[in-house]
N, C-alpha and C positions, 0 to 999 in steps of 0.2 A: 643743196650742197651735194657734191660728188663723194661717193664712197670709194676708197682705195683699200684693197686687201694687201697686206704685207706678211710674208711668211718669215717667221723667226724660229730658230731651233729651240726645242724644249729645254735644252741645256741653258739657254740664256735666261729663261724664266726661272729655272732652278738656281742659277748663279745669282740672279738679282733678288731672288725670293719675293717675286711680285706676281700678281695676277695678270693675265693678258691685257685687261683693260687699263691697268696701271702702266704697263710697258707702252701701250699704244698712246696714252696721254703724254708720257715722257718723251716719246719719239716725236709727237706733234710739236711739243714745246721745243725740243732740241732742234728740229728742223726750222721752226719759226725763228729761233735765236740765230741760227747759222745764216739763214737767208737775210735776216735783218743786218747782221754784221757784214755780210757781203754786199750790202746795199742793193740787193735784188728785189726787196719789198720794203714798203714803208712800215713804220712802227704800228700804225693802225692795222695794216694787213697782217703783220706778224702777230699782233694781239688776237685778231680774229682767227688766224690759223691755229693759234695755241688754245683757242676756246676761252679767252680771258678778255676782260675789259682792258682798256689801255692802261689804266692805273694799276691793275693787277700785273700786267706784263712788265711795266716799269719797276714795280716792286720786286718781281722775280728776277729781272736783270740786276737790280741792286743786290739782292740776296746772293746771287751767283757771282757778283763782282765783275759783271760784264759791262763794258763801256756802253753807257746809255745813249749817247748822241754820236752816232756814226752817220754824219750828214755831209754830203757834198752840196755844191751850190744848187744843182737841179733839185735835189731832195728838199733842201731848205725852201726853195720857191714853191714846190708842190705842197709841203706841209703848211706853209703860210697861206696859200691859196685855199686849201681844204679846211682850214681852221674855222 
């Protein structure tokens, strides 16, 4: 796995009242959700990016009231093929 460093202001950590590793985890999840909603990555890839199982990722989408199935015809064919 590739490691990426992201610089954030200390004020963000203070405002969120979170440790750096918590912010990093939330950023990974937010990015995974965003890319999934944009149909840039599959649900399986989004879950992997977020560091979750597919079931955990689905549960997180539901908890956040994010549309779970953002699928076009090509995505549906790929999901069915990979299943």
